[in-house]
PyMOL commands that place a pseudoatom at each C-alpha (Angstrom):
pseudoatom trace, name=CA, resn=MET, resi=1, chain=A, elem=C, hetatm=0, pos=[43.103, 98.853, 35.178]
pseudoatom trace, name=CA, resn=ASN, resi=2, chain=A, elem=C, hetatm=0, pos=[46.398, 99.377, 36.995]
pseudoatom trace, name=CA, resn=LYS, resi=3, chain=A, elem=C, hetatm=0, pos=[49.348, 97.027, 37.510]
pseudoatom trace, name=CA, resn=GLY, resi=4, chain=A, elem=C, hetatm=0, pos=[47.808, 95.412, 40.607]
pseudoatom trace, name=CA, resn=ASP, resi=5, chain=A, elem=C, hetatm=0, pos=[44.540, 94.745, 38.783]
pseudoatom trace, name=CA, resn=LEU, resi=6, chain=A, elem=C, hetatm=0, pos=[46.450, 93.237, 35.859]
pseudoatom trace, name=CA, resn=ILE, resi=7, chain=A, elem=C, hetatm=0, pos=[48.428, 90.970, 38.208]
pseudoatom trace, name=CA, resn=ASN, resi=8, chain=A, elem=C, hetatm=0, pos=[45.168, 89.788, 39.804]
pseudoatom trace, name=CA, resn=ALA, resi=9, chain=A, elem=C, hetatm=0, pos=[43.633, 89.126, 36.375]
pseudoatom trace, name=CA, resn=ILE, resi=10, chain=A, elem=C, hetatm=0, pos=[46.672, 87.129, 35.213]
pseudoatom trace, name=CA, resn=ALA, resi=11, chain=A, elem=C, hetatm=0, pos=[46.739, 85.140, 38.456]
pseudoatom trace, name=CA, resn=THR, resi=12, chain=A, elem=C, hetatm=0, pos=[43.028, 84.320, 38.188]
pseudoatom trace, name=CA, resn=GLU, resi=13, chain=A, elem=C, hetatm=0, pos=[43.081, 83.384, 34.495]
pseudoatom trace, name=CA, resn=THR, resi=14, chain=A, elem=C, hetatm=0, pos=[46.185, 81.202, 34.742]
pseudoatom trace, name=CA, resn=GLU, resi=15, chain=A, elem=C, hetatm=0, pos=[45.446, 79.801, 38.226]
pseudoatom trace, name=CA, resn=MET, resi=16, chain=A, elem=C, hetatm=0, pos=[48.867, 81.069, 39.257]
pseudoatom trace, name=CA, resn=SER, resi=17, chain=A, elem=C, hetatm=0, pos=[49.877, 82.728, 42.521]
pseudoatom trace, name=CA, resn=LYS, resi=18, chain=A, elem=C, hetatm=0, pos=[49.879, 86.518, 42.591]
pseudoatom trace, name=CA, resn=SER, resi=19, chain=A, elem=C, hetatm=0, pos=[53.643, 86.569, 43.171]
pseudoatom trace, name=CA, resn=GLY, resi=20, chain=A, elem=C, hetatm=0, pos=[54.128, 84.297, 40.145]
pseudoatom trace, name=CA, resn=ALA, resi=21, chain=A, elem=C, hetatm=0, pos=[51.866, 86.481, 38.008]
pseudoatom trace, name=CA, resn=GLU, resi=22, chain=A, elem=C, hetatm=0, pos=[53.773, 89.572, 39.132]
pseudoatom trace, name=CA, resn=ALA, resi=23, chain=A, elem=C, hetatm=0, pos=[57.073, 87.919, 38.166]
pseudoatom trace, name=CA, resn=VAL, resi=24, chain=A, elem=C, hetatm=0, pos=[55.671, 87.087, 34.715]
pseudoatom trace, name=CA, resn=LEU, resi=25, chain=A, elem=C, hetatm=0, pos=[54.414, 90.644, 34.173]
pseudoatom trace, name=CA, resn=ASN, resi=26, chain=A, elem=C, hetatm=0, pos=[57.713, 92.154, 35.347]
pseudoatom trace, name=CA, resn=ALA, resi=27, chain=A, elem=C, hetatm=0, pos=[59.635, 89.810, 33.026]
pseudoatom trace, name=CA, resn=PHE, resi=28, chain=A, elem=C, hetatm=0, pos=[57.418, 90.837, 30.096]
pseudoatom trace, name=CA, resn=VAL, resi=29, chain=A, elem=C, hetatm=0, pos=[57.901, 94.550, 30.766]
pseudoatom trace, name=CA, resn=SER, resi=30, chain=A, elem=C, hetatm=0, pos=[61.649, 94.087, 31.222]
pseudoatom trace, name=CA, resn=SER, resi=31, chain=A, elem=C, hetatm=0, pos=[61.956, 92.068, 28.007]
pseudoatom trace, name=CA, resn=VAL, resi=32, chain=A, elem=C, hetatm=0, pos=[60.008, 94.596, 25.932]
pseudoatom trace, name=CA, resn=THR, resi=33, chain=A, elem=C, hetatm=0, pos=[61.992, 97.492, 27.429]
pseudoatom trace, name=CA, resn=GLY, resi=34, chain=A, elem=C, hetatm=0, pos=[65.290, 95.750, 26.710]
pseudoatom trace, name=CA, resn=ALA, resi=35, chain=A, elem=C, hetatm=0, pos=[64.301, 95.008, 23.118]
pseudoatom trace, name=CA, resn=LEU, resi=36, chain=A, elem=C, hetatm=0, pos=[63.234, 98.611, 22.514]
pseudoatom trace, name=CA, resn=LYS, resi=37, chain=A, elem=C, hetatm=0, pos=[66.469, 99.924, 24.048]
pseudoatom trace, name=CA, resn=GLY, resi=38, chain=A, elem=C, hetatm=0, pos=[68.345, 97.674, 21.641]
pseudoatom trace, name=CA, resn=GLY, resi=39, chain=A, elem=C, hetatm=0, pos=[66.482, 99.168, 18.682]
pseudoatom trace, name=CA, resn=ASP, resi=40, chain=A, elem=C, hetatm=0, pos=[64.256, 96.143, 18.027]
pseudoatom trace, name=CA, resn=LYS, resi=41, chain=A, elem=C, hetatm=0, pos=[60.491, 96.004, 17.488]
pseudoatom trace, name=CA, resn=VAL, resi=42, chain=A, elem=C, hetatm=0, pos=[58.337, 93.662, 19.560]
pseudoatom trace, name=CA, resn=THR, resi=43, chain=A, elem=C, hetatm=0, pos=[55.427, 92.213, 17.583]
pseudoatom trace, name=CA, resn=LEU, resi=44, chain=A, elem=C, hetatm=0, pos=[52.695, 90.168, 19.236]
pseudoatom trace, name=CA, resn=THR, resi=45, chain=A, elem=C, hetatm=0, pos=[50.561, 88.863, 16.377]
pseudoatom trace, name=CA, resn=GLY, resi=46, chain=A, elem=C, hetatm=0, pos=[46.910, 89.749, 16.887]
pseudoatom trace, name=CA, resn=PHE, resi=47, chain=A, elem=C, hetatm=0, pos=[47.729, 92.141, 19.746]
pseudoatom trace, name=CA, resn=GLY, resi=48, chain=A, elem=C, hetatm=0, pos=[50.082, 94.828, 18.462]
pseudoatom trace, name=CA, resn=THR, resi=49, chain=A, elem=C, hetatm=0, pos=[53.592, 96.125, 17.927]
pseudoatom trace, name=CA, resn=PHE, resi=50, chain=A, elem=C, hetatm=0, pos=[55.842, 98.044, 20.299]
pseudoatom trace, name=CA, resn=SER, resi=51, chain=A, elem=C, hetatm=0, pos=[58.472, 100.194, 18.574]
pseudoatom trace, name=CA, resn=ILE, resi=52, chain=A, elem=C, hetatm=0, pos=[60.609, 103.309, 18.962]
pseudoatom trace, name=CA, resn=SER, resi=53, chain=A, elem=C, hetatm=0, pos=[59.808, 106.533, 17.111]
pseudoatom trace, name=CA, resn=ASN, resi=54, chain=A, elem=C, hetatm=0, pos=[62.352, 109.315, 16.590]
pseudoatom trace, name=CA, resn=ARG, resi=55, chain=A, elem=C, hetatm=0, pos=[61.212, 112.885, 17.176]
pseudoatom trace, name=CA, resn=ALA, resi=56, chain=A, elem=C, hetatm=0, pos=[63.223, 115.618, 15.497]
pseudoatom trace, name=CA, resn=ALA, resi=57, chain=A, elem=C, hetatm=0, pos=[64.461, 118.697, 17.338]
pseudoatom trace, name=CA, resn=ARG, resi=58, chain=A, elem=C, hetatm=0, pos=[62.038, 121.592, 17.060]
pseudoatom trace, name=CA, resn=MET, resi=59, chain=A, elem=C, hetatm=0, pos=[61.206, 125.039, 18.351]
pseudoatom trace, name=CA, resn=GLY, resi=60, chain=A, elem=C, hetatm=0, pos=[58.539, 125.382, 21.029]
pseudoatom trace, name=CA, resn=ARG, resi=61, chain=A, elem=C, hetatm=0, pos=[57.264, 128.054, 23.374]
pseudoatom trace, name=CA, resn=ASN, resi=62, chain=A, elem=C, hetatm=0, pos=[57.426, 128.360, 27.132]
pseudoatom trace, name=CA, resn=PRO, resi=63, chain=A, elem=C, hetatm=0, pos=[53.698, 128.520, 28.006]
pseudoatom trace, name=CA, resn=LYS, resi=64, chain=A, elem=C, hetatm=0, pos=[54.361, 130.775, 31.001]
pseudoatom trace, name=CA, resn=THR, resi=65, chain=A, elem=C, hetatm=0, pos=[56.464, 133.448, 29.275]
pseudoatom trace, name=CA, resn=GLY, resi=66, chain=A, elem=C, hetatm=0, pos=[55.799, 132.853, 25.578]
pseudoatom trace, name=CA, resn=GLU, resi=67, chain=A, elem=C, hetatm=0, pos=[59.566, 132.753, 25.044]
pseudoatom trace, name=CA, resn=PRO, resi=68, chain=A, elem=C, hetatm=0, pos=[60.749, 130.460, 22.217]
pseudoatom trace, name=CA, resn=ILE, resi=69, chain=A, elem=C, hetatm=0, pos=[62.769, 127.439, 23.371]
pseudoatom trace, name=CA, resn=GLN, resi=70, chain=A, elem=C, hetatm=0, pos=[64.644, 124.666, 21.571]
pseudoatom trace, name=CA, resn=ILE, resi=71, chain=A, elem=C, hetatm=0, pos=[63.212, 121.187, 22.208]
pseudoatom trace, name=CA, resn=LYS, resi=72, chain=A, elem=C, hetatm=0, pos=[65.823, 118.436, 21.802]
pseudoatom trace, name=CA, resn=ALA, resi=73, chain=A, elem=C, hetatm=0, pos=[65.429, 115.442, 19.517]
pseudoatom trace, name=CA, resn=SER, resi=74, chain=A, elem=C, hetatm=0, pos=[64.250, 112.339, 21.367]
pseudoatom trace, name=CA, resn=LYS, resi=75, chain=A, elem=C, hetatm=0, pos=[63.241, 108.712, 21.034]
pseudoatom trace, name=CA, resn=VAL, resi=76, chain=A, elem=C, hetatm=0, pos=[59.780, 107.763, 22.285]
pseudoatom trace, name=CA, resn=PRO, resi=77, chain=A, elem=C, hetatm=0, pos=[58.094, 104.368, 22.655]
pseudoatom trace, name=CA, resn=LYS, resi=78, chain=A, elem=C, hetatm=0, pos=[55.117, 103.728, 20.406]
pseudoatom trace, name=CA, resn=PHE, resi=79, chain=A, elem=C, hetatm=0, pos=[52.397, 101.053, 20.344]
pseudoatom trace, name=CA, resn=LYS, resi=80, chain=A, elem=C, hetatm=0, pos=[50.310, 100.172, 17.305]
pseudoatom trace, name=CA, resn=ALA, resi=81, chain=A, elem=C, hetatm=0, pos=[47.293, 97.950, 17.964]
pseudoatom trace, name=CA, resn=GLY, resi=82, chain=A, elem=C, hetatm=0, pos=[46.984, 94.800, 15.865]
pseudoatom trace, name=CA, resn=ALA, resi=83, chain=A, elem=C, hetatm=0, pos=[43.916, 93.689, 13.926]
pseudoatom trace, name=CA, resn=GLY, resi=84, chain=A, elem=C, hetatm=0, pos=[42.842, 91.165, 16.577]
pseudoatom trace, name=CA, resn=LEU, resi=85, chain=A, elem=C, hetatm=0, pos=[42.882, 93.799, 19.329]
pseudoatom trace, name=CA, resn=LYS, resi=86, chain=A, elem=C, hetatm=0, pos=[41.013, 96.325, 17.175]
pseudoatom trace, name=CA, resn=VAL, resi=87, chain=A, elem=C, hetatm=0, pos=[38.263, 93.782, 16.451]
pseudoatom trace, name=CA, resn=ALA, resi=88, chain=A, elem=C, hetatm=0, pos=[38.060, 92.719, 20.114]
pseudoatom trace, name=CA, resn=VAL, resi=89, chain=A, elem=C, hetatm=0, pos=[37.393, 96.238, 21.414]
pseudoatom trace, name=CA, resn=LYS, resi=90, chain=A, elem=C, hetatm=0, pos=[34.740, 97.219, 18.850]
for i in range(1, 90): cmd.bond("trace and resi %d" % i, "trace and resi %d" % (i + 1))
show_as sticks, trace
zoom trace
């Protein structure tokens, strides 16, 4: 399912226009992104939790040359499925 399919599904389930459903989806994505940028977690009970994970700096290898390279520390988004979602997809 891609973004267009998700917009169609939201519009159908809520009997909303596609443009309205797209606005809702964009607002959701923007809100979650803003919260994560601010260092907050976003928890949707029964669905899951969006959070930020810190990766430490480490040594890696250039796959083409085999030369060791330093990989910088970074922050990456993470999603952990909730119990309701896990049960629903079994």
